[in-house]
C-alpha positions as CSV (number, residue, x, y, z in Angstrom):
1,M,-25.1,-35.6,-48.5
2,A,-26.5,-32.7,-50.5
3,F,-26.8,-32.7,-54.1
4,P,-28.0,-29.0,-55.0
5,V,-30.1,-28.4,-57.9
6,P,-29.7,-25.1,-59.7
7,D,-32.1,-22.3,-59.7
8,L,-33.8,-23.4,-56.5
9,P,-33.9,-20.9,-53.4
10,A,-30.8,-21.0,-50.9
11,R,-33.4,-21.0,-47.8
12,V,-36.6,-21.9,-47.1
13,R,-38.7,-20.6,-44.2
14,I,-41.0,-23.7,-43.0
15,H,-44.7,-22.3,-41.4
16,E,-45.2,-25.2,-39.0
17,V,-48.7,-25.9,-38.7
18,G,-49.0,-28.9,-36.4
19,A,-49.7,-27.5,-33.2
20,R,-53.1,-25.9,-34.9
21,D,-53.8,-27.5,-38.1
22,G,-52.7,-30.7,-36.8
23,L,-54.1,-30.7,-33.4
24,Q,-57.5,-29.5,-34.2
25,N,-58.2,-32.5,-36.0
26,E,-57.6,-35.0,-33.3
27,K,-60.7,-36.8,-32.0
28,T,-59.7,-35.9,-28.5
29,S,-58.5,-32.8,-27.1
30,V,-54.7,-32.6,-26.2
31,P,-54.2,-31.0,-22.5
32,T,-52.8,-27.4,-22.8
33,E,-49.5,-28.2,-20.8
34,V,-48.8,-30.9,-24.0
35,K,-49.6,-28.4,-26.5
36,A,-47.2,-25.8,-24.9
37,Q,-44.5,-28.5,-24.4
38,F,-44.9,-29.5,-28.1
39,I,-44.4,-25.8,-29.3
40,H,-41.3,-25.3,-27.1
41,R,-40.2,-28.6,-28.5
42,L,-40.7,-27.6,-32.2
43,A,-39.0,-24.1,-31.5
44,A,-36.1,-25.9,-30.0
45,A,-35.6,-28.3,-33.2
46,G,-34.9,-24.8,-35.1
47,L,-38.9,-23.9,-36.2
48,T,-38.8,-20.1,-36.4
49,T,-42.7,-19.7,-37.3
50,I,-44.9,-22.0,-35.4
51,E,-48.8,-21.7,-35.5
52,A,-50.0,-21.6,-32.1
53,T,-53.5,-22.0,-31.9
54,S,-57.0,-20.6,-33.3
55,F,-59.4,-18.0,-31.6
56,V,-62.4,-19.6,-32.7
57,H,-65.8,-20.4,-31.0
58,P,-65.3,-23.7,-28.8
59,K,-68.5,-25.2,-30.5
60,W,-66.5,-25.3,-34.0
61,V,-63.2,-26.4,-32.8
62,P,-63.6,-28.0,-29.6
63,Q,-59.8,-29.1,-29.6
64,L,-58.5,-25.6,-29.6
65,A,-60.7,-24.2,-26.9
66,D,-58.1,-23.4,-24.4
67,A,-56.4,-20.6,-26.9
68,E,-56.8,-18.2,-23.8
69,S,-55.0,-20.6,-21.5
70,L,-52.2,-21.9,-24.0
71,F,-51.1,-18.6,-25.6
72,P,-49.7,-17.2,-22.1
73,L,-47.5,-20.3,-21.6
74,L,-45.5,-19.6,-24.9
75,S,-44.3,-16.0,-24.1
76,D,-40.5,-17.5,-24.0
77,V,-40.9,-19.2,-27.1
78,P,-37.9,-17.9,-29.5
79,A,-40.2,-18.4,-32.7
80,A,-43.1,-16.2,-34.6
81,L,-46.4,-17.6,-33.3
82,P,-49.2,-16.8,-35.6
83,V,-52.8,-17.4,-34.4
84,L,-55.9,-18.2,-36.5
85,V,-58.8,-15.5,-36.1
86,P,-62.2,-16.2,-37.7
87,N,-63.8,-12.7,-37.2
88,E,-63.6,-9.6,-35.0
89,R,-64.6,-11.4,-31.9
90,G,-61.5,-13.9,-32.4
91,L,-59.2,-11.0,-33.3
92,D,-60.2,-9.4,-29.9
93,R,-59.0,-12.3,-28.1
94,A,-56.0,-12.8,-29.8
95,L,-54.8,-9.2,-29.8
96,A,-55.7,-9.0,-25.8
97,L,-53.2,-11.5,-25.3
98,G,-50.6,-9.7,-27.2
99,A,-50.7,-11.9,-30.4
100,S,-48.7,-10.0,-33.0
101,R,-49.2,-12.5,-36.2
102,I,-52.6,-13.0,-37.2
103,A,-54.3,-15.3,-39.8
104,V,-57.7,-15.4,-41.8
105,F,-58.9,-18.4,-43.3
106,G,-61.0,-18.2,-46.9
107,S,-62.2,-20.2,-49.7
108,A,-61.7,-20.2,-53.3
109,T,-64.9,-21.9,-53.7
110,E,-68.5,-21.1,-52.8
111,T,-69.5,-24.6,-51.3
112,F,-66.5,-24.8,-48.8
113,A,-67.3,-21.3,-48.0
114,A,-70.6,-22.3,-47.0
115,R,-69.6,-25.3,-45.4
116,N,-66.6,-24.1,-43.6
117,L,-67.8,-20.3,-42.9
118,N,-71.4,-20.4,-43.5
119,R,-71.1,-17.7,-45.7
120,S,-70.3,-17.1,-49.4
121,V,-67.0,-15.8,-50.5
122,A,-67.8,-12.5,-50.9
123,E,-69.8,-12.5,-47.5
124,S,-66.5,-14.0,-46.1
125,L,-64.3,-11.5,-47.7
126,A,-66.6,-8.7,-46.2
127,M,-66.2,-10.2,-43.0
128,F,-62.4,-10.5,-43.0
129,E,-62.1,-6.8,-44.1
130,P,-62.3,-5.2,-40.6
131,V,-60.4,-7.8,-39.2
132,V,-57.3,-7.2,-41.4
133,A,-57.8,-3.5,-41.2
134,R,-57.8,-3.6,-37.5
135,A,-54.9,-6.1,-37.1
136,K,-52.8,-4.0,-39.8
137,A,-53.5,-0.9,-37.5
138,G,-52.1,-2.6,-34.7
139,R,-49.1,-3.5,-36.6
140,A,-49.6,-7.1,-36.8
141,H,-48.7,-9.4,-39.4
142,V,-51.6,-10.6,-41.5
143,R,-51.5,-14.0,-43.5
144,G,-54.4,-15.0,-45.6
145,Y,-55.1,-18.9,-46.2
146,L,-57.1,-19.8,-49.6
147,S,-58.3,-23.3,-49.2
148,M,-59.6,-25.5,-52.1
149,C,-57.0,-23.8,-54.4
150,F,-56.7,-26.9,-56.9
151,G,-59.8,-28.9,-56.2
152,D,-63.0,-29.2,-54.1
153,P,-64.7,-32.5,-53.3
154,W,-68.2,-30.9,-54.1
155,E,-67.3,-28.8,-57.0
156,G,-64.5,-30.6,-58.4
157,P,-61.4,-29.0,-60.2
158,V,-61.2,-25.5,-59.3
159,P,-60.4,-23.1,-62.1
160,V,-57.3,-21.0,-61.9
161,H,-58.9,-17.7,-62.7
162,Q,-61.4,-18.1,-59.8
163,V,-58.4,-18.7,-57.6
164,V,-56.8,-16.1,-58.7
165,R,-59.7,-13.6,-58.0
166,V,-60.3,-14.6,-54.4
167,A,-56.4,-14.7,-53.9
168,T,-55.9,-10.7,-55.1
169,A,-59.1,-10.0,-53.1
170,L,-57.3,-11.4,-50.1
171,L,-54.4,-9.4,-50.5
172,D,-56.1,-6.5,-51.4
173,L,-57.9,-6.5,-47.9
174,G,-54.1,-6.1,-46.5
175,C,-52.8,-9.4,-46.3
176,D,-49.0,-9.3,-46.0
177,E,-48.7,-12.8,-47.4
178,L,-51.1,-15.3,-48.8
179,S,-50.9,-19.2,-48.4
180,L,-52.4,-21.2,-51.1
181,G,-54.1,-24.8,-49.8
182,D,-54.4,-27.9,-51.6
183,T,-57.1,-28.8,-49.0
184,I,-57.9,-32.4,-50.7
185,G,-54.5,-32.9,-52.0
186,V,-55.6,-33.2,-55.9
187,A,-52.8,-30.8,-56.9
188,T,-50.2,-32.1,-59.6
189,P,-46.8,-30.1,-60.1
190,G,-47.9,-28.6,-63.6
191,H,-51.1,-27.6,-61.9
192,V,-49.2,-25.7,-59.1
193,Q,-46.9,-23.9,-61.5
194,A,-49.7,-22.8,-63.5
195,L,-51.6,-21.2,-60.6
196,L,-48.0,-19.6,-59.3
197,S,-47.9,-18.1,-63.3
198,A,-51.4,-16.8,-63.0
199,L,-50.9,-15.0,-59.9
200,N,-47.7,-13.4,-61.0
201,E,-49.8,-12.4,-63.9
202,A,-52.1,-10.7,-61.8
203,G,-49.5,-8.9,-60.0
204,V,-49.1,-11.0,-57.1
205,G,-45.2,-11.4,-56.5
206,T,-43.8,-14.8,-55.5
207,D,-42.3,-13.4,-52.5
208,R,-45.7,-12.9,-50.7
209,I,-46.8,-16.8,-51.6
210,G,-46.5,-19.6,-49.6
211,V,-47.9,-23.1,-50.5
212,H,-49.8,-25.6,-48.1
213,F,-50.0,-29.1,-49.4
214,H,-52.0,-32.1,-48.3
215,D,-50.6,-35.8,-49.1
216,T,-54.1,-37.5,-50.2
217,Y,-52.5,-38.8,-53.3
218,G,-48.6,-38.7,-52.6
219,Q,-48.0,-35.4,-54.3
220,A,-47.3,-32.9,-51.5
221,L,-43.3,-33.1,-52.1
222,S,-43.6,-33.1,-55.7
223,N,-45.8,-30.6,-55.5
224,T,-43.5,-28.7,-53.1
225,L,-40.6,-29.1,-55.3
226,A,-42.6,-27.5,-58.3
227,A,-43.2,-24.2,-56.2
228,L,-39.7,-24.1,-55.2
229,Q,-38.8,-24.1,-58.9
230,H,-40.9,-21.3,-59.5
231,G,-39.4,-19.1,-56.5
232,V,-41.3,-20.1,-53.5
233,T,-39.6,-19.9,-50.3
234,T,-42.3,-20.4,-47.6
235,V,-43.7,-23.9,-47.0
236,D,-46.4,-25.0,-44.7
237,A,-45.9,-28.5,-42.9
238,S,-47.0,-30.2,-40.2
239,A,-44.6,-32.1,-37.3
240,G,-45.4,-35.8,-37.9
241,G,-47.8,-35.3,-40.8
242,L,-50.6,-34.4,-38.2
243,G,-53.8,-32.9,-39.5
244,G,-56.3,-32.8,-42.4
245,C,-59.3,-30.8,-42.7
246,P,-62.4,-31.4,-40.4
247,Y,-64.8,-30.0,-43.3
248,A,-63.2,-32.0,-45.9
249,K,-63.3,-35.7,-45.2
250,S,-61.3,-37.1,-48.4
251,A,-58.7,-34.8,-47.1
252,T,-55.6,-36.7,-45.3
253,G,-52.8,-35.4,-43.3
254,N,-50.5,-32.3,-44.2
255,L,-47.3,-32.6,-45.8
256,A,-45.0,-34.0,-42.6
257,T,-42.3,-31.7,-41.9
258,E,-39.7,-34.3,-41.3
259,D,-40.5,-35.4,-45.0
260,L,-40.0,-31.9,-46.2
261,V,-36.8,-31.3,-44.1
262,W,-35.3,-34.4,-45.5
263,M,-35.8,-33.3,-49.2
264,L,-34.8,-30.0,-48.8
265,D,-31.4,-31.1,-46.8
266,G,-30.9,-33.4,-49.5
267,L,-30.9,-30.3,-52.1
268,G,-28.6,-28.3,-49.9
269,I,-31.7,-25.8,-49.0
270,E,-31.3,-24.2,-45.4
271,T,-34.0,-24.5,-43.2
272,G,-32.2,-24.2,-39.7
273,V,-34.1,-27.2,-38.5
274,D,-32.4,-30.1,-36.7
275,L,-34.1,-33.2,-38.5
276,A,-33.2,-35.3,-35.3
277,A,-34.7,-33.1,-32.8
278,L,-38.0,-32.6,-35.0
279,T,-38.1,-36.3,-35.3
280,A,-37.9,-37.1,-31.9
281,T,-40.4,-34.5,-31.1
282,S,-43.0,-36.0,-33.5
283,V,-42.1,-39.6,-32.0
284,W,-42.8,-37.7,-28.6
285,M,-46.3,-36.3,-29.9
286,A,-47.3,-39.5,-31.5
287,E,-47.1,-41.5,-28.2
288,R,-49.1,-38.7,-26.5
289,L,-51.8,-39.1,-29.2
290,G,-51.5,-43.1,-28.9
291,R,-50.7,-43.6,-32.5
292,P,-48.1,-43.8,-34.7
293,S,-46.8,-40.8,-37.1
294,P,-47.8,-41.1,-40.6
295,S,-44.5,-39.4,-41.5
296,R,-42.3,-41.7,-43.8
297,T,-39.0,-40.2,-42.3
298,V,-40.3,-40.1,-38.7
299,K,-40.8,-43.8,-39.4
300,A,-37.7,-44.6,-41.0
301,L,-35.3,-42.4,-38.7
302,S,-37.1,-43.7,-35.5
303,H,-36.8,-47.4,-36.6
304,K,-33.2,-47.0,-37.3
305,E,-32.7,-45.8,-33.8
306,Q,-34.3,-48.9,-32.3
């Protein structure tokens, strides 16, 4: 039964990241055919945006070394299939396979930029500039990820004005939307709304913003609700709670898509997602990974069926 709350969005688009952000953090590589079936099942459960893979050098993310083999297996998936590209070489690989939604991954802090991209923040933005320009010239949709928006394991709390500066720079490159990442899961609801308000004051419309929360301190859902109260309608989540961040060891899993859908269903907010089908998919994937899903909703619903 739904109990709507005033002034919340009527519908939320879930940007599913489990197949990319989730599987890239597994210790062993998942077979390409399993990844393809996972994505097909996610789409069948009603997810309309499913991040498929990343066109990065296999040395850096060996779990996604099969991007060229995987992407052609997804031609019949009835969903948008964004892919992550780190540079122009990655873009070339993605465009050659017909990718029409591209994402770049930046950092709000210098230390994480150095560790993740081996560049300064300014140098990483310079690297993204031709990537975004060429993608836009090819009529691709471009998402800009911004990590460490709330805290950094090496630098500590990240000033709001610093995040706004890098966020607006990403959008100035031509990104269509921005995903704000709480990479180590330290955000709290007031901090979320303060950052969103500061971005609005800097001229960034809420309609161009998505949020990407990790559940390190159990705050992902409360932070999501704070973002919804501010008008955000795009929320990143990972089926079964897969994922974390290989370059930030304190980061635990992403917000589980099932936990998000349970909350949104209870608020009467439409997602188009069949929770039972999604839960079954996460249980299926957990079996293939050889460990249970960390999602509380998956645990509750799968236990109920036994």
